[in-house]
Backbone as CSV, one residue per row, in Angstrom:
resi,resn,N_x,N_y,N_z,CA_x,CA_y,CA_z,C_x,C_y,C_z
1,MET,13.701,-7.756,-13.601,13.718,-7.005,-12.301,14.528,-5.651,-12.513
2,THR,13.896,-4.661,-11.931,14.628,-3.292,-11.927,15.734,-3.306,-10.877
3,SER,16.642,-2.567,-11.242,17.929,-2.426,-10.389,17.612,-1.947,-8.930
4,ASN,16.571,-1.247,-8.732,16.304,-0.664,-7.363,15.244,-1.527,-6.646
5,GLN,14.759,-2.594,-7.035,13.750,-3.403,-6.531,14.458,-4.608,-5.946
6,PRO,14.191,-4.894,-4.612,14.820,-6.253,-4.131,14.166,-7.444,-4.769
7,PRO,14.789,-8.610,-4.630,14.394,-9.781,-5.259,12.911,-10.184,-4.671
8,LEU,12.206,-11.020,-5.456,10.843,-11.354,-5.042,10.984,-12.201,-3.609
9,TRP,11.814,-13.014,-3.418,11.968,-13.847,-2.281,12.134,-12.945,-1.154
10,ARG,12.938,-11.783,-1.113,13.061,-10.871,-0.085,11.836,-10.209,0.134
11,ARG,11.137,-9.617,-0.903,9.897,-8.873,-0.689,8.769,-9.881,-0.063
12,ALA,8.728,-11.132,-0.428,7.910,-12.041,0.197,8.166,-12.268,1.601
13,ILE,9.330,-12.471,1.983,9.670,-12.743,3.316,9.336,-11.444,4.177
14,ALA,9.683,-10.328,3.707,9.383,-9.026,4.422,7.834,-8.867,4.537
15,GLU,7.119,-9.186,3.603,5.702,-9.160,3.675,5.050,-10.118,4.695
16,LEU,5.603,-11.238,4.655,5.184,-12.331,5.677,5.492,-11.921,7.062
17,LEU,6.688,-11.477,7.208,7.185,-11.121,8.529,6.321,-9.868,8.992
18,GLY,6.139,-8.794,8.176,5.222,-7.681,8.473,3.900,-8.019,8.830
19,THR,3.264,-8.910,8.117,1.940,-9.422,8.406,1.907,-10.131,9.833
20,SER,2.873,-10.938,10.069,2.807,-11.652,11.362,3.039,-10.672,12.541
21,LEU,4.005,-9.876,12.405,4.252,-8.813,13.386,3.096,-7.867,13.617
22,LEU,2.339,-7.525,12.577,1.217,-6.605,12.798,0.217,-7.312,13.481
23,VAL,-0.118,-8.568,13.203,-1.180,-9.288,13.951,-0.631,-9.468,15.537
24,CYS,0.544,-9.656,15.776,1.021,-9.861,17.105,0.876,-8.431,17.883
25,ILE,1.221,-7.387,17.086,0.942,-6.119,17.684,-0.317,-5.675,18.038
26,VAL,-1.365,-5.973,17.141,-2.732,-5.637,17.262,-3.398,-6.512,18.368
27,VAL,-3.120,-7.876,18.459,-3.575,-8.694,19.482,-2.907,-8.472,20.836
28,GLY,-1.599,-8.219,20.867,-1.046,-7.992,22.038,-1.316,-6.638,22.603
29,SER,-1.564,-5.564,21.862,-1.965,-4.262,22.427,-3.434,-4.391,22.971
30,GLY,-4.244,-5.107,22.446,-5.612,-5.398,22.935,-5.630,-6.077,24.175
31,ILE,-4.771,-7.176,24.282,-4.662,-7.837,25.593,-4.106,-6.970,26.717
32,ALA,-2.992,-6.239,26.317,-2.372,-5.308,27.337,-3.416,-4.263,27.751
33,ALA,-4.177,-3.661,26.878,-5.102,-2.712,27.271,-6.189,-3.245,28.291
34,GLN,-6.572,-4.396,27.947,-7.498,-5.094,28.941,-6.945,-5.233,30.320
35,GLN,-5.694,-5.608,30.302,-5.057,-5.825,31.654,-4.761,-4.558,32.357
36,LEU,-4.499,-3.426,31.594,-4.199,-2.066,32.139,-5.371,-1.419,32.777
37,SER,-6.449,-1.501,31.921,-7.549,-0.829,32.256,-8.872,-1.638,32.243
38,PRO,-9.179,-2.522,33.167,-10.143,-3.575,33.061,-11.549,-3.022,33.118
39,ASN,-11.758,-1.730,33.656,-13.089,-1.323,33.834,-13.357,-0.114,32.949
40,ASP,-12.455,0.233,32.078,-12.688,1.514,31.198,-12.524,1.135,29.702
41,VAL,-13.589,1.028,29.052,-13.516,0.487,27.605,-12.927,1.681,26.712
42,GLY,-13.399,2.896,26.974,-12.808,3.912,26.246,-11.204,4.118,26.425
43,LEU,-10.720,3.947,27.509,-9.287,3.984,27.683,-8.572,2.857,27.022
44,GLN,-9.241,1.542,27.043,-8.730,0.442,26.424,-8.545,0.681,24.866
45,LEU,-9.536,1.318,24.307,-9.607,1.655,22.897,-8.433,2.578,22.653
46,LEU,-8.269,3.640,23.476,-7.180,4.585,23.160,-5.825,3.909,23.383
47,GLN,-5.692,3.073,24.306,-4.417,2.355,24.503,-4.141,1.526,23.364
48,ASN,-5.189,0.652,22.873,-4.992,-0.256,21.795,-4.590,0.508,20.468
49,SER,-5.392,1.594,20.231,-5.131,2.279,18.875,-3.746,3.034,18.982
50,THR,-3.395,3.536,20.104,-2.037,4.198,20.091,-0.918,3.137,19.993
51,ALA,-0.943,1.976,20.678,0.124,1.088,20.537,0.112,0.407,19.036
52,THR,-1.075,0.422,18.427,-1.148,-0.244,17.127,-0.480,0.813,16.146
53,VAL,-0.828,2.072,16.273,-0.327,3.018,15.270,1.180,3.237,15.488
54,LEU,1.706,3.040,16.699,3.161,3.228,16.925,3.826,1.896,16.297
55,GLY,3.331,0.799,16.577,3.784,-0.473,15.978,3.835,-0.582,14.470
56,LEU,2.753,-0.067,13.865,2.556,0.010,12.475,3.707,0.939,11.922
57,THR,3.894,2.041,12.530,4.908,3.002,12.093,6.227,2.342,12.028
58,VAL,6.604,1.716,13.113,7.923,1.035,13.039,8.041,0.019,12.094
59,LEU,7.010,-0.714,11.821,6.889,-1.790,10.806,7.095,-1.178,9.289
60,ILE,6.471,-0.089,9.140,6.541,0.521,7.882,7.868,1.149,7.661
61,LEU,8.509,1.739,8.613,9.778,2.215,8.526,10.925,1.225,8.321
62,MET,10.700,0.036,8.938,11.598,-1.267,8.902,11.507,-1.795,7.614
63,LEU,10.236,-2.214,7.169,10.060,-3.084,6.043,9.573,-2.367,4.710
64,GLY,9.141,-1.137,4.906,8.699,-0.346,3.733,9.655,-0.214,2.598
65,PRO,10.909,-0.070,2.748,11.915,-0.029,1.666,11.987,-1.406,0.956
66,VAL,11.789,-2.483,1.626,11.832,-3.719,0.934,10.541,-4.185,0.289
67,SER,9.451,-4.169,1.010,8.048,-4.674,0.532,7.238,-3.564,0.080
68,GLY,7.564,-2.300,0.270,6.520,-1.242,-0.055,5.612,-1.203,0.982
69,ALA,5.863,-1.775,2.120,4.946,-1.680,3.232,3.589,-2.407,2.878
70,HIS,3.706,-3.460,2.197,2.426,-4.294,1.873,2.480,-5.319,3.008
71,PHE,1.404,-5.372,3.765,1.313,-6.380,4.848,0.083,-7.245,4.622
72,ASN,-0.397,-7.337,3.505,-1.397,-8.226,3.235,-1.083,-9.026,1.917
73,PRO,-0.609,-10.304,2.118,-0.240,-11.075,0.911,-1.361,-11.275,-0.072
74,VAL,-2.514,-11.357,0.291,-3.624,-11.623,-0.682,-3.671,-10.433,-1.477
75,VAL,-3.649,-9.103,-1.114,-3.716,-8.028,-1.926,-2.468,-8.064,-2.947
76,SER,-1.375,-8.215,-2.503,-0.129,-8.334,-3.336,-0.329,-9.410,-4.378
77,LEU,-0.851,-10.510,-3.949,-1.172,-11.696,-4.954,-2.171,-11.211,-6.003
78,ALA,-3.265,-10.511,-5.548,-4.374,-10.109,-6.472,-3.836,-9.096,-7.397
79,ASP,-2.900,-8.131,-6.899,-2.205,-7.107,-7.777,-1.468,-7.830,-8.852
80,TRP,-0.687,-8.872,-8.434,0.108,-9.578,-9.428,-0.691,-10.336,-10.516
81,ILE,-1.860,-10.946,-10.020,-2.641,-11.683,-10.958,-3.273,-10.795,-11.917
82,LEU,-3.684,-9.513,-11.572,-4.458,-8.611,-12.245,-3.502,-7.758,-13.109
83,GLY,-2.180,-7.991,-12.956,-1.186,-7.248,-13.692,-0.956,-5.749,-13.250
84,ARG,-1.329,-5.496,-11.957,-1.134,-4.204,-11.595,0.251,-3.907,-10.899
85,ALA,0.943,-5.051,-10.601,2.299,-5.048,-10.077,3.213,-5.576,-11.045
86,ALA,4.444,-5.365,-10.830,5.516,-6.029,-11.643,5.505,-7.400,-11.624
87,ALA,5.883,-8.093,-12.643,5.855,-9.507,-12.738,7.124,-10.086,-11.804
88,PRO,6.861,-11.238,-11.158,7.904,-11.819,-10.347,9.143,-12.081,-10.977
89,ASP,10.250,-12.035,-10.189,11.760,-12.350,-10.807,11.824,-13.606,-11.331
């Protein structure tokens, strides 16, 4: 393990938390957009995308230093298997 990289368990928890929160943000913003503008699909898309980009920005700022802002465990696992990422601790 390099001195500037957090332990594997911390990176894994940050990635799991980031993935879960991102799903909640996307689903929640879609539901909120439908409630706020039930008859305007264009406005719903704008509201959903704006809320999603702001939520993703917050997640990247919070969890990026720990997990590298990887929010897809399958991609990280594939990188590790293919040897493109550092070996686990």
